MIRO-846410 format. One record per residue (C-alpha): residue number from 1; x, y, z. Coordinates in steps of 0.02 Angstrom, whole numbers. Layout:
<recs>
REC     n       c1       c2       c3
REC   NUM        X        Y        Z
...
</recs>
This chain:
<recs>
REC     n       c1       c2       c3
REC     1    10436     3169     3050
REC     2    10298     3162     2919
REC     3    10320     2973     2908
REC     4    10304     2957     3099
REC     5    10146     3064     3101
REC     6    10070     2961     2961
REC     7    10115     2799     3051
REC     8    10031     2865     3211
REC     9     9874     2905     3112
REC    10     9869     2730     3042
REC    11     9885     2658     3218
REC    12     9740     2767     3275
REC    13     9633     2713     3127
REC    14     9673     2531     3162
REC    15     9610     2554     3341
REC    16     9448     2628     3270
REC    17     9433     2478     3154
REC    18     9452     2361     3302
REC    19     9309     2449     3391
REC    20     9204     2440     3233
REC    21     9234     2254     3213
REC    22     9165     2225     3389
REC    23     8994     2291     3335
REC    24     8999     2254     3148
REC    25     8876     2110     3163
REC    26     8754     2216     3264
REC    27     8758     2354     3133
REC    28     8730     2229     2993
REC    29     8577     2159     3083
REC    30     8511     2328     3144
REC    31     8576     2473     3037
REC    32     8473     2598     3137
REC    33     8589     2567     3287
REC    34     8743     2630     3195
REC    35     8745     2805     3272
REC    36     8716     2742     3448
REC    37     8850     2608     3429
REC    38     8969     2738     3359
REC    39     8947     2847     3514
REC    40     8974     2697     3628
REC    41     9129     2641     3530
REC    42     9203     2816     3543
REC    43     9170     2818     3730
REC    44     9254     2648     3749
REC    45     9409     2698     3654
REC    46     9427     2860     3754
REC    47     9407     2767     3919
REC    48     9548     2650     3865
REC    49     9665     2773     3778
REC    50     9619     2937     3866
REC    51     9489     3073     3838
REC    52     9601     3168     3716
REC    53     9646     3017     3609
REC    54     9529     3065     3465
REC    55     9387     3189     3440
REC    56     9219     3117     3396
REC    57     9203     3196     3221
REC    58     9368     3113     3166
REC    59     9316     2950     3247
REC    60     9144     2955     3164
REC    61     9221     2987     2992
REC    62     9322     2826     2999
REC    63     9186     2726     3085
REC    64     9064     2776     2946
REC    65     9190     2727     2811
REC    66     9209     2555     2888
REC    67     9020     2537     2902
REC    68     9010     2570     2713
REC    69     9139     2435     2680
REC    70     9289     2551     2650
REC    71     9425     2473     2757
REC    72     9578     2563     2687
REC    73     9679     2648     2823
REC    74     9786     2761     2712
REC    75     9649     2872     2642
REC    76     9709     3053     2626
REC    77     9577     3174     2691
REC    78     9669     3331     2635
REC    79     9580     3327     2468
REC    80     9407     3319     2548
REC    81     9298     3474     2525
REC    82     9292     3581     2682
REC    83     9136     3548     2782
REC    84     9056     3657     2913
REC    85     8979     3593     3074
REC    86     8886     3665     3223
REC    87     9055     3702     3304
REC    88     9077     3838     3172
REC    89     8927     3931     3244
REC    90     8959     4099     3329
REC    91     8998     4066     3512
REC    92     8847     4162     3579
REC    93     8729     4063     3464
REC    94     8813     3899     3512
REC    95     8795     3938     3697
REC    96     8613     3992     3677
REC    97     8571     3825     3595
REC    98     8671     3724     3720
REC    99     8598     3801     3877
REC   100     8428     3731     3827
REC   101     8491     3553     3809
REC   102     8444     3420     3936
REC   103     8579     3351     4046
REC   104     8607     3188     3953
REC   105     8620     3282     3787
REC   106     8752     3396     3862
REC   107     8858     3250     3917
REC   108     8847     3174     3744
REC   109     8894     3341     3666
REC   110     9048     3365     3778
REC   111     9124     3208     3700
REC   112     9137     3290     3529
REC   113     9304     3378     3559
REC   114     9406     3473     3688
REC   115     9345     3646     3633
REC   116     9163     3592     3644
REC   117     9195     3507     3811
REC   118     9264     3670     3881
REC   119     9109     3767     3826
REC   120     8987     3634     3889
REC   121     9070     3625     4060
REC   122     9052     3813     4081
REC   123     8865     3817     4047
REC   124     8745     3830     4193
REC   125     8696     3647     4219
REC   126     8528     3700     4296
REC   127     8544     3558     4423
REC   128     8457     3612     4583
REC   129     8450     3457     4694
REC   130     8545     3294     4712
REC   131     8486     3153     4825
REC   132     8580     2997     4880
REC   133     8512     2842     4968
REC   134     8603     2675     4985
REC   135     8685     2670     4815
REC   136     8549     2766     4722
REC   137     8563     2943     4657
REC   138     8427     3062     4601
REC   139     8479     3217     4502
REC   140     8353     3357     4476
REC   141     8382     3475     4330
REC   142     8252     3613     4329
REC   143     8095     3514     4282
REC   144     8182     3351     4237
REC   145     8242     3211     4352
REC   146     8372     3075     4325
REC   147     8387     2920     4431
REC   148     8540     2809     4441
REC   149     8592     2659     4543
REC   150     8762     2590     4589
REC   151     8703     2420     4529
REC   152     8587     2462     4385
REC   153     8519     2617     4301
REC   154     8344     2660     4252
REC   155     8243     2807     4184
REC   156     8400     2872     4098
REC   157     8411     2883     3908
REC   158     8498     2726     3845
REC   159     8689     2738     3835
REC   160     8691     2895     3946
REC   161     8811     2825     4075
REC   162     8834     2647     4133
REC   163     8933     2700     4286
REC   164     8822     2811     4396
REC   165     8969     2860     4507
REC   166     9054     2928     4351
REC   167     8891     3015     4301
REC   168     8866     3103     4468
REC   169     9051     3143     4484
REC   170     9050     3230     4315
REC   171     8899     3332     4370
REC   172     8981     3379     4535
REC   173     9139     3435     4445
REC   174     9047     3561     4335
REC   175     9118     3733     4380
REC   176     8948     3821     4368
REC   177     8857     3694     4478
REC   178     8761     3779     4620
REC   179     8651     3660     4717
REC   180     8502     3719     4817
REC   181     8498     3556     4914
REC   182     8601     3398     4937
REC   183     8513     3255     5027
REC   184     8616     3109     5094
REC   185     8507     2971     5167
REC   186     8646     2860     5235
REC   187     8828     2873     5181
REC   188     8902     2705     5127
REC   189     9049     2638     5026
REC   190     8980     2707     4862
REC   191     8961     2880     4938
REC   192     9135     2874     5014
REC   193     9206     2823     4845
REC   194     9122     2973     4764
REC   195     9192     3094     4893
REC   196     9367     3019     4879
REC   197     9365     3050     4691
REC   198     9295     3224     4717
REC   199     9437     3262     4839
REC   200     9565     3207     4710
REC   201     9499     3342     4593
REC   202     9517     3475     4731
REC   203     9335     3521     4705
REC   204     9219     3582     4843
REC   205     9032     3590     4814
REC   206     8928     3748     4807
REC   207     8781     3689     4914
REC   208     8656     3799     5007
REC   209     8572     3662     5109
REC   210     8623     3485     5157
REC   211     8505     3359     5235
REC   212     8543     3196     5324
REC   213     8364     3131     5349
REC   214     8405     2962     5425
REC   215     8569     2931     5515
REC   216     8603     2783     5628
REC   217     8750     2879     5701
REC   218     8798     3063     5713
REC   219     8955     3038     5608
REC   220     8939     3153     5457
REC   221     9065     3234     5341
REC   222     9049     3414     5283
REC   223     9226     3449     5222
REC   224     9182     3439     5036
REC   225     9058     3586     5045
REC   226     9110     3769     5034
REC   227     9102     3856     5204
REC   228     8995     4012     5201
REC   229     8898     3953     5048
REC   230     8821     3814     5153
REC   231     8678     3900     5245
REC   232     8579     3757     5323
REC   233     8629     3588     5394
REC   234     8487     3471     5440
REC   235     8511     3302     5522
REC   236     8401     3168     5600
REC   237     8507     3055     5708
REC   238     8456     2904     5810
REC   239     8613     2876     5915
REC   240     8703     3041     5943
REC   241     8879     3034     6016
REC   242     8963     3179     6104
REC   243     9127     3171     6006
REC   244     9038     3162     5838
REC   245     8920     3307     5878
REC   246     9070     3407     5937
REC   247     9163     3371     5773
REC   248     9015     3431     5670
REC   249     8996     3593     5768
REC   250     9183     3632     5764
REC   251     9188     3617     5574
REC   252     9207     3780     5477
REC   253     9051     3734     5377
REC   254     8944     3727     5535
REC   255     9020     3882     5616
REC   256     8978     3985     5462
REC   257     8806     3909     5427
REC   258     8648     4009     5462
REC   259     8567     3863     5553
REC   260     8602     3686     5612
REC   261     8443     3582     5633
REC   262     8456     3428     5743
REC   263     8313     3304     5761
REC   264     8331     3152     5873
REC   265     8215     3029     5963
REC   266     8343     3030     6104
REC   267     8272     3103     6267
REC   268     8348     3262     6337
REC   269     8428     3169     6483
REC   270     8533     3063     6362
REC   271     8571     3187     6223
REC   272     8749     3261     6226
REC   273     8705     3445     6248
REC   274     8880     3508     6295
REC   275     8946     3525     6115
REC   276     8804     3646     6077
REC   277     8884     3777     6191
REC   278     9003     3811     6045
REC   279     8869     3814     5910
REC   280     8822     3992     5857
REC   281     8653     3947     5778
REC   282     8549     3790     5802
REC   283     8374     3717     5818
REC   284     8353     3565     5930
REC   285     8207     3442     5932
REC   286     8220     3293     6050
REC   287     8111     3145     6096
REC   288     8055     3076     6262
REC   289     7966     3172     6400
REC   290     7950     3363     6394
REC   291     8095     3381     6519
REC   292     8062     3566     6543
REC   293     8180     3576     6692
REC   294     8327     3499     6598
REC   295     8298     3609     6445
REC   296     8285     3765     6554
REC   297     8448     3721     6643
REC   298     8532     3697     6473
REC   299     8469     3865     6408
REC   300     8530     3956     6564
REC   301     8704     3878     6548
REC   302     8701     3922     6364
REC   303     8672     4106     6405
REC   304     8807     4104     6539
REC   305     8946     4001     6458
REC   306     8898     3975     6277
REC   307     8935     4065     6114
REC   308     8759     4057     6044
REC   309     8691     4193     5929
REC   310     8521     4114     5896
REC   311     8438     3950     5941
REC   312     8270     3866     5959
REC   313     8232     3721     6077
REC   314     8066     3633     6059
REC   315     7977     3634     6228
REC   316     7805     3652     6306
REC   317     7739     3811     6389
REC   318     7776     3744     6563
REC   319     7961     3779     6533
REC   320     7930     3964     6563
REC   321     7903     3935     6749
REC   322     8093     3912     6760
REC   323     8118     4089     6693
REC   324     8023     4194     6819
REC   325     8161     4312     6877
REC   326     8076     4483     6904
REC   327     8219     4578     6822
REC   328     8199     4474     6663
REC   329     8013     4506     6641
REC   330     7954     4620     6499
REC   331     7795     4720     6536
REC   332     7644     4671     6429
REC   333     7739     4523     6354
REC   334     7711     4373     6468
REC   335     7805     4251     6354
REC   336     7960     4361     6337
REC   337     8116     4374     6446
REC   338     8273     4480     6429
REC   339     8441     4439     6509
REC   340     8582     4569     6501
REC   341     8753     4505     6447
REC   342     8884     4567     6572
REC   343     9016     4685     6500
REC   344     8915     4726     6344
REC   345     8764     4827     6290
REC   346     8684     4668     6224
REC   347     8559     4548     6300
REC   348     8482     4378     6269
REC   349     8299     4383     6221
REC   350     8208     4222     6267
REC   351     8030     4196     6204
REC   352     7906     4054     6207
REC   353     7819     4035     6038
REC   354     7685     3932     5955
REC   355     7687     3924     5766
REC   356     7599     3827     5630
REC   357     7424     3810     5559
REC   358     7375     3628     5545
REC   359     7513     3568     5661
REC   360     7565     3678     5807
REC   361     7748     3686     5855
REC   362     7796     3744     6030
REC   363     7972     3804     6061
REC   364     8081     3926     6156
REC   365     8178     4047     6046
REC   366     8340     4122     6113
REC   367     8428     4262     6021
REC   368     8573     4378     6061
REC   369     8527     4557     6017
REC   370     8551     4740     6063
</recs>
């Protein structure tokens, strides 16, 4: 068994030597690049042979020997004096140091060994926002931003990650990741690839708010976000379709969200309003003419047949002329109406509001209350 183990070690060292020989000429010409090339060579060998093939300290020992011209593969390290490294630090000290590292330094550190990788992955990554737009990612870590492209990368420390999908995926897999906001400009094949790989890891994202600021269609996917954690869903959609809006609203993520914001240049007469009867909380801003009559008809149906808890529909003051039932009037509050809900002690409170300082926003707010 000892002979087999020794033979396996020699095979491993030979693979390290092969990686060294690929960059030997570069090191000879530019010795200052040795450390960087060592990191890259270790990454390459782990991508080929597996992440657990060899820890970086062992790899670096043999890489450094080869760089000094010592090419023997049968050197016995058992006689070496015991050395101490930063991994020998007390765990609380190690974690205190690590939590102040920038994101790219953390990902370099996690390549050292399995034990270090476990600790690094359980630190708070301090990533607050992630944005995606047509193959480009932006990752915001506290006061630092990283930008990556599916085709090229820029503004990232050299040799951080050449594959931005792999970079973002590793960030999304961090167990302590808690995003304040995820912005998806327009899902495409790169985005779909990322979500497919995320699904394979059985990981759902802890996201408080998701934005879709520019959608050509209303087809969006929310399944990879944790229901209940997701508080706000915001979407701007040019061509809304009834079936797609219905699918969004029926999702567990939407049903448990605190608010769904829908913005669309589509006029009221062409927007598919029916799916909103099943949406508990939403804000709706549409284009075209004021359409006070259509919006009032929708709100009345919503109170009669819908399951709404709270909603806001942007409209002009003239809409209130459609809510002039004497029994709904509230004395001394001309912009307020109350509609009892049959069979309960609850009622719908409907109020016209104007908010904003520089820009005024007019809307009708509807809320179920007691």
